[in-house]
N, C-alpha and C positions, 0 to 999 in steps of 0.2 A: 581936441575940441573941448572947450570948457563946459559947453552944455551937455556933452555926452558923458561927462564924469558922473559917477554915482555918488550922491551925497551920503556920507556915513551917518547913522543915527547917533544922537547924543548919548543915548543910554542903550547900548546893545543888549544888555541883559533884559531890560524891559521889553525890547523889541522881540527878542527870542521867546520870552514868556508869552507875549501876545500871539506869536506864530505857533508856539507849541505849548498849549496849556498844561500838558503833562509835566512839564518841568516845574511848574508851580506846585504840583502835588508832591513832587519828590523833595521839595525844599522843606526841611524841618521847621515847624512853627516856633520851636524854642529859639532858633537862631535869628529870628526876626526881632527888630527893636520894637519898642512900644508904639512908635509912630508907624511902623510897617506891619503891625499885627493885622491879620485878615479877619473880617467879620465872620462870626460863627455861621456855618451853613444851616439854614433853616429848611427842614423838609416841609413840603406842602401839607397843610393840615387836612386830615381826612374828615369827611363829613360825619357828624355824629350818627349813630345807628337810629333807625326809625323807631317810633314808639312801640309798634307791635313786635319788632325784633328785640327791643329791650325787655318786653314782657315775656317773650319766649326764653330769653337768656336767664331771666330771674327765676322762672318756673323750673328750668333745668338745674339751676344752681341749688335750689331747694329740693331737688329730687322729686318733683311732682311727676305723675305719670303722663305719658304722651296723650292720653285721652283727656285728662284735665287740662293739659296745655292747649289742645285743640278747642275745647269748650270755652276756656277763658279768653283766648284770642278772638274767637268768634263773637263773644258777648261784647268785648271791647270794640271790635269793629262795628257791630250793630249800634252801640251807644254813640260812637262818633258819627256814623252816617245818619242816625236819627236826628242829630242836632246840626246838620249841614256841614259836616266835616270840621267842626270846631275842635280845637285841642282840649283834652280833658282838664288841663291846667287852668284854662280860661272859663271853666264851668264850675257850678257849685251845687248846692243842695236842691235848688229848684229844678235843675236839669236832670239830676238823678231821679228825683221823685216823679218828674214828668215821664221819664223813660219807663220806670217801673209801673206807673199807672197805665201807660200805653200798652204794656205787655198784658196787664190784667184786664183792661177794659177793651182796648182795640183788638188785641190778638187773642184774648180769652184763654191765656195759658193757665196751667195749673199752678198751685201754690208752690210746689217743689221747683218748677221752672223759674218762677219769679224770684225765689230765694237763691237759686243758683246764679241768676244774673246779678243779684245784689252782692253775692260773695265774690264774683269775678271783678266787679267794679271796686269793691273794697280792697282786693288784692292789688289792683292796678294803682290805686292812689297811695296805699301804704308802702308797698314793696318796690314799685317801679318809680313813681314820681316822688317818693319820699315825703309825702304830704299826709300828716295826721289830721284827718278831718273828723272831729267829734260828731258833726251833724250826720255823717254817713252811718255811724253806728246807731244813731237815733231813728233812722228811717225804719218804720214799722215793717217787720217781716210778715209775709202772708201766713195766715194760720192754715196749717196743713190738716186736711180731713183724715179722720181715722177710717181706713178701709180694710175690710176683711180680705185676705188673700184668696185667690181662686185655687181650689183644691180638687183634684180628680179622685174618683173612687178607685179602688184597687182593680175593679173590672175595666174601668176606662183607661187606666195606665197600661194594663195588659193589652187591650185592643190597640192602643196608640203604638206601643213598642212593636206589635206585630206588623204594623204598616211601615216600619222603618227597617232598613237593612244597611249593610256595609259599615263604613266608618261613622257616618252620622247616627246610625242606629246604636252603635256601641257607645258613642258619646252620650246619647240620650239615656241609655241604660245606666251608664256610670253616674250621671247626674241624679237619677232617681235612686240608685243604689247607695250613694255616698252622701247626698245632700250638698254637693258642691255647686257653686255658681258656675255659669257657663265658661267665663274666662279662666276660672280656676282649673276647670277640667281641660281646657285647650292648652293652657300653659304648663301642664303636667310634664315633668322631666322623667326620664327613664330611671334615674337614681333615686327618685322619691317614691317608687312603687315597691313595696316590700311584700313579696308573695309569701314568704315563710311565716311572717307574723300576721298576714292578712290585714294590712293597714296601708294607708296612703298618707304621705306627709305633704300637706298643702303649704307651699312656700309663698310668702308675701301676698297673703289674701287681702281682703278688704281691710283697710286700716294698716296695711303693711305688717300683718301679723301672721305667724305660722300656727298651724294646728294639725292634729292627727284625726283622720276619720277612718271608717271601716272599709275594708275591701270585700265586697260580696264574693262568696264562694263560687257562685255561678258565673262570675265574670273573670275568673282567673285564667281559664283557657282562652277565651276571646282576647283578653289583654295580652297574653303571651304571643298570640298570633299577630296582633297589631304591632307589638314591639319588634317582632321579626321583620315585618314589612318596613317599619321605620329604619331598622338597621340596614336593610338592603338599599334604601334611598341614601342613607348616610355614606355607605361604602361607594356608591355611585358618585356622589358629590366629591368625596375624597379623591377618587380616580381622576376627576376633572379639575383638581387643584382647588376645590372649594371645601365645603363641609363645616364651615365655622358657624356656630349658632350665636344668637344674641345672648349676652350675659348681663345681669342686673348690676347697677351701680358701677364700681370701678374694678370688678373682678377681672375684666379683660386685661387691665393693666397689671394687676397683681399676679394673675396667673395667665400669661400670654397664650399658653397652649390648651387651656381648659376649654375654649370654645370649640375645639375640634374633637374632644374626647367623647366617647360614646355615652357616658353617664349623663352628660348635660343636654343631650338631644331631646327634642320634644317627642312625646309618645304619639301625638297626632300631628305629624308634619304636613305642611301644605304640599299639594301635588306639583306646584311650580315655585321656583325661586323668585325673589323680589328684591328690590333695592330698599335698604333701610332708609327711612325718611330723615333720620338725624345724621347718620354717619356716611350715607351714600354707598355702603358696602353691600354687595350682592350676597344674600343669605336665603336659606330656606326657613321661613317662619312657620308658626303653627297654623292649623286649619282656620279658615276665616269663620268668624262667629255667625255671619249672615247665612252661610251655608247650612249650619245647624238650625238656625231659626226658621229658614224657609222649609227645611225638611220636616221639622216638627209641626209647623202650621199645616203643611200639606197632608201629613199623616193624620192629623186631627180631623181634617175634613173627610178623608177617606174612611176614618173610623166612625164617622157620624157623631163626633163630639161637638156639641153646640157651645160649650164654654170657651171663652178666650184662652187659647192654649199657646204657650211659649216654653222655651227651655226652663225658664225660672219657675214655671208652674210645677215642674217635676221636683224642684227643691222644696216648694211648699208641700207637695204631696208626701215627700219623704218625711218631713217633720211631723205632719199630721198623723201619718200611719205609724210612726214610731211611738207617738204618744198613745195612740189607740191600742198599740200592742202592749202597753203597760210600762214602758221605759220611763225613768225619772226625767223630769223636765230639765234638771241640771245636766244630765247626760246628753240630752238633745241639744241643749245650749252649747256645750263644748263641741259637739259634732258640727254644728252649724257655724260656730265661730262668732256668736253674738257676744258683745261686750256686756250687755245688760240682760238679765233674765226676763225683764219686762217685754223685751222684743220677742222672746220665744213664747211668752204667754199668749200672744195673739193667736197661736195655733190651738189653744185650748177651747176655742169656740165650738169645735166639732166634738168635744168630749161629752157634751150634754145631748141627750136625745131630744130631737125636735127643738122647739123654742125654749131654751133653758131647761129642758127636761120636764116641763109642766104639761098637764093634760088640759087641752082646750075644752071649755064647757060644751062646745058644739059636738064633741065626740060622745057626750053623755045623752044626747037627744035620742 
């Protein structure tokens, strides 16, 4: 039957290729003629990263801290939402000035907060959008007020520390005994505590600077006990297949095993492990700063201290009491890590008795 015969294709190779596309992949492209060259395979273009993701990536490239990253991203988001979700590239000086004015007038923020928002927007335009805007530099910064720090007397410090106990009490005692900032104390590593020389090496402090401060004699035994507790937690994590601590910069790539060594562990580790927000790795980070802040505030209320009291007040008290004890202001400057001695001079306001050491005429009546 003529109708029952199967008609052979004119080009069996083309038919086989259509039925079995893998044959086309096996054909070397060099063997094809110019007329038969296949078009280059084009991968689907991935959408560009979102603006806030670009901001995060740029901050991490320049090794900004995670706290600065969170603050800058938050200000960029507020700026965009304030102007109806318009892209910053489509906005200019008027919108920036309006936003900064809204913060000062509508939100009644401090000068430091307003300047922080300006710095975040300046970074967004210069480093992320690649737009050099002279007008942004010309936006007037809010003038910061000169405030005297809150300082506790020695009796108030003693009563405050008596109301604290455990790990938070040791952290507060260390802040007052060394003049460290709260995060500098919480980020303290085991390898940076030198008991023999009675000193503490503070790594990557404010401004990413290292410095050495004093280790009080009365804190040696409590610190040794705390380090023993930290070691027990570390051994427990190692037994569970964990125990790796966060390392700054690229040390984790340069020294892959350094994260699990004992010397790099935190002196004040957290009681619970957590997921690193950047890498997604489960680690045991240091003690949360809010824990110490709440403990100090509660201890101040129990001690009957009416002054605003925070862990940073203990740093102010350390500097003031050192100057009162007769130590040179340059020595105190080095212990505090101030780049300019003018910053340290603010603590000299307590060196004069009363109001500038003068006698009020009322006392002569």
